[in-house]
C-alpha positions in Angstrom: 13.3 -18.0 12.1 16.3 -21.2 16.9 18.1 -23.8 18.8 16.9 -27.5 18.5 14.6 -26.9 21.5 12.5 -24.8 19.0 10.4 -25.9 16.2 12.5 -24.2 13.6 13.9 -20.8 12.8 11.4 -20.5 10.0 8.4 -21.1 12.3 9.7 -18.7 14.9 9.6 -16.0 12.3 6.1 -17.0 11.2 4.8 -16.8 14.8 6.1 -13.3 15.6 6.7 -16.6 10.7 10.4 -14.6 6.8 12.9 -9.4 4.0 26.5 -2.3 1.2 26.5 -0.1 4.0 23.7 2.4 4.2 26.0 5.3 4.6 25.8 8.1 7.1 27.9 9.9 4.5 25.1 10.3 2.0 22.1 12.6 2.7 18.9 11.1 1.4 17.0 13.2 -1.1 13.5 14.0 0.3 11.8 14.3 -3.1 13.3 12.0 -5.8 14.4 8.5 -6.3 17.2 7.3 -8.6 14.7 6.6 -11.3 13.6 10.2 -11.3 10.1 9.6 -10.0 8.7 11.9 -7.3 8.8 10.4 -3.8 5.8 11.2 -1.5 6.4 13.6 1.3 3.8 12.1 3.7 5.2 10.6 6.9 3.1 7.7 8.3 3.4 6.5 11.9 2.9 2.7 12.4 3.4 0.3 15.3 5.1 -2.9 16.3 5.1 -5.0 19.4 8.8 -5.8 19.5 11.9 -3.7 19.8 14.5 -3.5 17.0 17.4 -3.9 19.4 18.9 -6.9 17.4 19.2 -4.6 14.4 18.4 -5.1 10.7 20.4 -8.1 9.5 17.7 -10.0 7.6 18.6 -13.5 8.7 17.3 -14.8 12.1 20.1 -16.6 13.7 20.9 -17.9 17.2 22.4 -14.5 18.1 19.4 -12.3 17.1 16.4 -14.6 17.1 15.2 -13.5 20.6 14.1 -10.2 18.9 11.6 -10.3 16.0 11.1 -6.6 15.5 12.5 -6.1 12.1 11.5 -9.5 10.7 8.2 -8.4 9.4 9.5 -5.0 8.1 12.5 -6.2 6.1 10.7 -6.2 2.8 10.8 -2.4 3.0 14.6 -2.4 3.2 15.8 -5.4 1.2 15.1 -7.2 -2.1 15.6 -10.8 -3.2 16.7 -12.2 -6.6 13.1 -13.3 -7.3 9.8 -12.7 -5.6 6.1 -13.8 -5.8 3.7 -11.7 -7.8 0.1 -11.0 -7.0 -1.1 -14.1 -8.9 1.3 -16.4 -7.2 3.8 -16.6 -10.1 7.5 -16.1 -9.4 8.9 -13.0 -11.1 12.3 -11.3 -11.2 13.2 -8.7 -8.6 16.9 -8.0 -8.5 17.3 -10.7 -11.2 15.9 -9.6 -14.5 16.0 -13.1 -15.9 17.3 -16.6 -15.2 18.1 -19.9 -16.9 18.1 -23.4 -15.5 20.3 -26.2 -16.9 18.7 -29.3 -18.2 19.9 -31.4 -15.2 18.3 -28.9 -12.8 21.6 -28.2 -11.1 22.7 -24.8 -12.4 20.8 -21.5 -12.2 22.2 -18.5 -14.0 20.8 -15.1 -13.0 21.2 -11.9 -14.9 20.9 -9.0 -12.6 18.8 -5.9 -13.2 20.9 -2.9 -14.5 21.3 0.2 -12.5 20.5 -1.1 -9.0 22.3 0.5 -6.1 22.5 -0.1 -2.4 21.3 2.7 -0.2 24.8 4.2 0.1 25.0 4.5 -3.7 27.3 1.5 -4.4 26.4 -0.8 -7.3 24.7 -4.1 -6.9 26.9 -6.7 -8.5 27.0 -10.5 -8.8 29.9 -10.5 -6.3 27.6 -8.7 -3.8 25.0 -11.4 -4.3 27.6 -14.1 -3.7 28.9 -12.5 -0.5 25.4 -12.1 0.7 24.5 -15.7 0.2 27.8 -16.9 1.7 27.2 -14.8 4.8 23.6 -16.1 5.2 24.8 -19.7 5.0 27.5 -19.2 7.5 25.2 -17.3 9.8 22.6 -20.1 9.8 25.3 -22.7 10.5 23.7 -26.0 11.6 20.3 -24.6 10.8 20.8 -24.4 7.1 17.7 -25.9 5.6 15.4 -24.5 8.3 14.5 -21.6 6.0 13.9 -23.9 3.0 16.1 -26.7 1.8 18.0 -24.6 -0.7 20.8 -23.3 1.6 21.8 -26.9 2.5 22.1 -28.1 -1.2 24.2 -25.3 -2.7 27.4 -26.8 -4.1 29.0 -23.6 -5.5 28.4 -19.9 -6.3 30.1 -17.8 -8.9 30.1 -14.2 -10.0 30.7 -14.8 -13.7 30.8 -11.1 -14.3 29.3 -8.1 -12.5 25.8 -8.8 -13.8 25.8 -12.7 -13.9 25.4 -14.8 -10.8 25.7 -18.6 -11.2 24.2 -20.9 -8.5 25.1 -24.6 -8.7 23.3 -27.2 -6.6 24.6 -30.6 -5.3 21.2 -32.2 -6.2 18.1 -31.1 -8.0 15.6 -29.3 -5.8 12.1 -28.5 -6.9 11.7 -25.6 -4.5 14.8 -23.6 -5.5 13.0 -20.5 -7.0 10.5 -20.6 -4.1 13.3 -20.5 -1.5 15.0 -17.7 -3.3 11.9 -15.5 -2.6 12.6 -15.7 1.1 13.7 -12.5 2.6 15.1 -14.4 5.4 17.7 -15.8 4.7 18.3 -14.8 1.1 17.7 -11.0 1.0 20.6 -9.3 -0.7 22.7 -7.1 1.6 25.5 -4.7 1.0 28.9 -6.4 1.3 30.2 -3.3 3.1 28.4 -4.7 6.1 30.1 -8.0 5.9 33.4 -8.8 7.5 36.3 -10.7 5.9 35.3 -13.9 7.7 31.8 -13.6 6.2 29.9 -12.5 9.3 27.5 -9.5 9.5 29.2 -6.5 11.1 27.7 -4.5 14.0 26.8 -1.9 11.3 23.5 -3.7 11.0 22.5 -2.7 14.5 22.0 0.9 13.3 21.7 0.6 9.5 19.5 -1.1 6.9 22.0 -2.1 4.2 19.8 -3.1 1.2 18.3 -2.0 -2.1 14.7 -1.6 -0.9 12.6 1.6 -1.0 13.4 2.7 2.6 16.3 2.9 4.9 16.7 3.4 8.7 17.6 7.0 9.7 19.8 5.6 12.4 18.6 7.1 15.7 16.1 5.8 18.2 14.9 6.6 21.7 14.2 3.0 22.3 10.5 3.2 21.6 10.4 5.0 18.2 12.3 4.3 15.0 12.3 6.5 11.9 12.8 5.3 8.3 13.3 7.5 5.2 13.2 7.0 1.5 16.2 5.3 -0.1 17.6 8.0 -2.5 19.0 5.3 -4.8 15.9 3.0 -4.9 15.7 1.4 -8.4 11.9 0.8 -8.4 8.7 2.8 -8.6 8.7 5.5 -5.9 6.2 4.8 -3.1 3.6 7.4 -2.1 4.9 7.5 1.5 8.1 9.4 1.9 9.0 8.0 5.2 7.6 6.3 8.3 8.0 5.9 12.0 7.4 2.8 14.0 6.4 3.2 17.6 7.0 0.1 19.8 3.8 -0.5 21.8 3.8 -4.0 23.3 0.2 -4.1 24.5 -2.4 -4.5 21.8 -5.0 -2.6 23.7 -2.6 0.3 24.0 -2.2 0.2 20.2 -5.9 0.8 19.8 -5.8 3.8 22.2 -2.8 5.2 20.2 -4.8 4.9 16.9 -7.8 6.6 18.4 -5.7 9.4 19.8 -3.8 10.0 16.5 -0.5 8.9 18.0 -0.3 6.3 15.2 -2.0 6.3 11.8 -2.5 2.6 11.2 -2.2 -0.9 12.6 -1.1 -3.4 10.0 -1.2 -7.1 10.6 -2.8 -9.6 13.0 0.2 -9.9 15.3 -0.3 -6.3 16.3 -4.1 -6.3 17.1 -6.5 -8.8 18.7 -9.5 -9.9 16.6 -11.9 -8.5 19.2 -10.3 -5.1 19.0 -10.2 -5.3 15.2 -14.0 -6.0 15.2 -14.6 -3.1 17.6 -12.5 -0.5 15.9 -13.7 -1.5 12.4 -17.1 -0.2 13.3 -15.9 3.3 14.1 -16.4 5.9 11.3 -13.0 7.4 11.7 -11.3 4.2 10.6 -11.2 2.0 7.4 -10.1 -1.6 7.2 -9.0 -4.3 4.8 -8.5 -8.0 4.9 -6.0 -9.8 2.7 -7.6 -12.3 0.3 -4.6 -14.6 0.3 -3.8 -17.0 3.1 -0.7 -16.9 5.2 -0.6 -20.1 7.4 -2.9 -22.8 8.9 -3.6 -23.1 12.6 -3.8 -26.7 13.7 -3.9 -28.9 16.7 -0.7 -30.8 17.0 -0.6 -34.0 19.1 2.2 -36.0 20.6 1.6 -39.2 18.7 3.9 -41.2 21.0 1.5 -40.8 23.9 -1.9 -42.3 24.3 -4.6 -41.7 23.3 -3.1 -39.7 20.4 -1.4 -42.8 19.1 -4.9 -44.0 18.1 -6.1 -42.8 14.7 -9.7 -43.2 15.7 -9.3 -40.8 18.7 -7.6 -38.3 16.4 -10.4 -38.6 13.9 -13.0 -38.2 16.6 -11.3 -35.0 17.7 -11.5 -33.8 14.0 -15.2 -34.5 13.8 -15.8 -32.8 17.2 -14.4 -29.5 16.2 -16.6 -26.9 14.6 -14.1 -24.7 12.8 -16.7 -22.4 11.4 -18.0 -21.5 14.9 -14.4 -20.8 16.1 -13.7 -18.6 13.1 -16.9 -16.6 13.6 -16.7 -16.2 17.4 -13.0 -15.9 17.9 -11.5 -14.6 14.7 -14.4 -12.2 13.7 -14.9 -14.1 10.4 -11.4 -13.0 9.2 -9.8 -16.4 9.5 -11.5 -19.1 7.4 -12.5 -22.6 8.6 -9.7 -25.0 7.6 -10.4 -28.5 6.1 -6.8 -29.5 5.2 -3.3 -28.9 6.5 -2.6 -26.4 3.7 -5.0 -24.4 1.6 -5.5 -26.0 -1.7 -4.4 -22.8 -3.4 -0.9 -23.5 -2.2 1.4 -25.0 -4.8 1.1 -28.8 -5.1 -1.7 -28.9 -2.4 -4.8 -29.3 -4.5 -5.0 -33.0 -4.0 -7.6 -35.5 -2.7 -7.7 -35.4 1.1 -10.1 -36.8 3.7 -12.1 -34.0 5.4 -14.0 -34.1 8.6 -17.4 -32.3 8.7 -18.5 -31.3 12.2 -20.4 -34.4 13.5 -20.6 -35.1 17.3 -22.4 -38.4 16.7 -19.6 -39.7 14.6 -17.0 -38.4 17.1 -18.6 -40.0 20.1 -19.1 -43.3 18.2 -15.3 -43.3 17.4 -14.5 -42.7 21.0 -16.7 -45.6 22.0 -15.0 -47.8 19.4 -11.6 -46.8 20.7 -12.6 -48.0 24.2 -12.8 -44.6 26.0 -16.0 -44.6 28.2 -17.4 -42.2 30.8 -18.1 -44.9 33.4 -18.7 -42.5 36.4 -20.8 -39.9 34.6 -18.5 -37.0 35.3 -18.3 -36.1 31.6 -14.7 -37.2 31.2 -14.0 -40.5 29.4 -11.5 -43.0 30.7 -9.7 -46.2 29.7 -7.5 -48.6 31.7 -7.5 -46.1 34.6 -6.4 -43.1 32.5 -8.8 -40.2 32.1 -8.9 -37.9 29.1 -7.4 -35.0 30.9 -4.7 -33.1 29.1 -3.1 -29.7 28.8 -2.9 -27.8 25.5 0.1 -25.4 25.2 -0.1 -22.2 23.2 1.6 -18.9 22.8 -0.3 -16.4 24.9 1.4 -13.4 23.4 -0.4 -13.8 20.0 -3.7 -12.0 19.9 -7.0 -13.9 20.4 -5.4 -17.3 20.9 -6.6 -17.5 24.5 -10.2 -17.4 23.2 -9.4 -19.9 20.4 -8.0 -22.4 22.9 -10.9 -22.0 25.2 -13.3 -22.7 22.3 -11.3 -25.8 21.3 -11.4 -27.1 24.9 -15.2 -26.5 25.1 -15.9 -28.3 21.9 -13.7 -31.3 22.8 -15.5 -31.5 26.2 -18.6 -32.6 24.2 -16.8 -36.0 23.4 -15.4 -36.5 26.9 -12.1 -34.6 27.0 -11.1 -32.3 29.8 -8.6 -29.8 28.2 -6.7 -27.3 30.3 -5.2 -24.3 28.4 -1.6 -23.5 29.2 -0.6 -20.1 27.7 3.1 -19.4 27.8 5.6 -17.0 26.3 7.0 -17.9 22.9 10.3 -19.2 24.2 8.7 -21.5 26.8 6.3 -22.8 24.1 9.2 -23.7 21.8 11.2 -25.3 24.7 8.3 -27.5 25.8 7.5 -28.6 22.2 11.1 -29.3 21.4 11.6 -31.4 24.6 8.6 -33.6 23.6 7.0 -32.9 27.0 3.6 -32.0 25.7 0.4 -33.8 24.8 -1.5 -31.2 22.8 -0.2 -27.9 21.2 -1.8 -25.2 19.2 0.5 -25.3 16.2 0.7 -23.4 13.0 2.4 -23.9 9.7 5.2 -21.4 8.9 3.4 -19.2 6.4 4.3 -17.4 3.2 6.9 -19.0 1.0 7.7 -21.5 3.8 4.4 -23.2 3.1 4.3 -25.9 2.0 8.0 -26.6 1.0 9.8 -26.0 4.3 7.1 -27.7 6.4 7.3 -30.7 4.1 11.1 -30.8 4.5 10.7 -30.7 8.3 8.5 -33.9 8.2 11.8 -35.8 7.8 12.3 -37.4 11.3 16.1 -37.3 10.8 17.5 -33.8 11.3 14.2 -31.9 11.5 14.0 -29.2 14.1 10.2 -29.3 14.1 9.2 -32.1 16.5 5.5 -31.8 15.6 5.9 -32.0 11.8 8.6 -34.7 11.9 6.2 -37.2 13.5 4.4 -37.4 10.1 7.1 -39.5 8.5 6.6 -42.2 11.1 3.1 -42.8 9.7 4.1 -42.6 6.1 4.9 -45.6 4.0 8.5 -45.1 3.1 8.7 -42.3 5.7 11.9 -40.3 5.5 12.9 -41.8 2.1 9.8 -40.2 0.6 10.8 -36.8 2.0 14.3 -37.2 0.7 13.1 -38.1 -2.7 10.9 -35.0 -2.8 13.8 -32.8 -2.0 16.1 -34.3 -4.7 13.9 -34.0 -7.8 12.7 -31.5 -10.2 10.3 -33.9 -11.9 7.0 -31.9 -11.4 4.9 -35.0 -11.9 6.7 -36.9 -9.2 6.6 -33.9 -6.9 2.9 -33.8 -7.2 2.6 -37.5 -6.6 4.6 -37.2 -3.4 2.5 -34.3 -2.2 -0.7 -36.3 -2.8 0.7 -39.3 -0.8 1.9 -37.2 2.1 -1.0 -34.9 2.4 -3.4 -37.7 1.9 -1.9 -39.7 4.8 -1.9 -36.6 7.0 -5.6 -36.1 6.5 -6.6 -39.8 6.5 -4.7 -40.4 9.8 -5.8 -37.0 11.2 -2.2 -36.4 12.2 -2.8 -32.7 12.2 -6.3 -31.3 13.0 -6.7 -28.1 11.0 -8.6 -25.2 12.7 -8.3 -22.1 10.5 -6.6 -20.5 7.5 -5.2 -17.2 8.7 -5.7 -13.9 6.9 -3.9 -10.6 7.6 -5.9 -7.4 8.2 -5.2 -3.7 8.5 -7.0 -0.7 10.1 -6.1 2.9 9.5 -7.2 6.5 10.1 -9.2 7.7 7.1 -7.9 11.2 7.4 -4.3 10.1 6.8 -4.5 7.0 4.5 -6.6 6.2 1.5 -5.9 2.5 1.4 -3.4 -0.4 1.8 -2.3 -3.1 -0.6 -1.0 -6.2 1.1 2.3 -7.7 0.0 1.9 -11.1 -1.7 3.2 -12.6 1.6 0.8 -10.7 3.9 3.0 -11.3 7.0 5.3 -8.6 5.8 4.3 -5.0 6.4 4.8 -3.2 3.1 4.8 0.5 3.4 5.0 0.9 -0.3 1.5 -0.5 -0.3 0.1 2.4 1.6 -2.0 5.0 -0.3 -2.1 8.4 1.2 -4.7 11.2 1.1 
């Protein structure tokens, strides 16, 4: 996850959107893990768009957030106290069990026996405490951008080597959810932490965790090699090691897959939807689509500027968009048409919400009612001398969004808008949104464990680093007070009531116009791989999920 000119550190990771010393003194075993299981010998070559020059410390901060390379791979190197299972339930990872006090303030975690970092040192409660303290210090003023939890921790204690006690300053319903977040709460080896609780430069050349793989330590700047962690505590993966080739251009990735230079392309940020559709039809390659959603693409509007301060105009836009056509034509049917800001399968989100079925007649009637008329017959409506001519800003670096924005502009032209796409690099997009100098933006929720809890937190107009989401509180009855109440209760009934009120208002007022629910995909060479199981948060590339021939 950036400075206040950005939406939030969490959304930055989601868009790339989020995963002690590994010693050079130990030689990794090529064929066994610490639990005695055989480790596969197959080496798989994968690809990424970004360099890993900022290293492998698993917390995006102001010092390393310009480089997203390792963000989506960190689940291969690090573990969290708890994680999500395949069915959406929270289960223990490094924590074997936990207890919560009656007042919801104290969480006591019992660590799993026998876990070691990749240099062979033991995982202890003291290491967990140091890891958390370093994450909090590294985030600084952005504590809360990766879930509310890091901003409401009152104290931490290593009661003994296997017992970690976390005490909060207020109850928080999303505590366990936030603890699943690899950034910022992956557990790192304290050998990589300085006395003043900052990550050392060791993280530039080492992965210092308890996960199934570790960085070999050498690179030519375009290729990175990772080997099995000889002390890994879990089930040994089929893949013994993997290489990541940095290939910035998505078309070049396809050529590399066809030539055999790489064995697979895993994830939508590494391949355009058009290329996915093309290569999926070739006999040499197999494909898979993740059934679980990651995030929601939406149109975000600057509600302080006309005509977007008029709910009827926003509703007209919602009726005018044919999300199904966009998903089929642009996203190859992989992404699904979105009706609401979050999929109803997300926790607390299965609530009654207004939806807008594609209906141009209703859309045009609402525009007429709002007083926007095409008086000169040029196809563009106007009111009080202002024409409906606007720019929509989007991140050009993300595959297929050019075509998505063109489709949105074409559909809105049917109700009298003239929309000009403005594709920018990611940093320019963040800067423009953060400054408030925008009218329309292609926005997306943060994805994974950040949805919906972190997005809901960032609807608070006071202190939110997400200028699109924080507008929501201005149209809510009770506004910020409602968000603050949500983040200070563990009463599940009240949490659900607040979600219903907030999401109901977002939908009824058309504050966000949902476009699609994203899905991750993968393509691979059939001669090298037999299949791929997506991680529960599909944005992470999980090499342990690869099945080999």
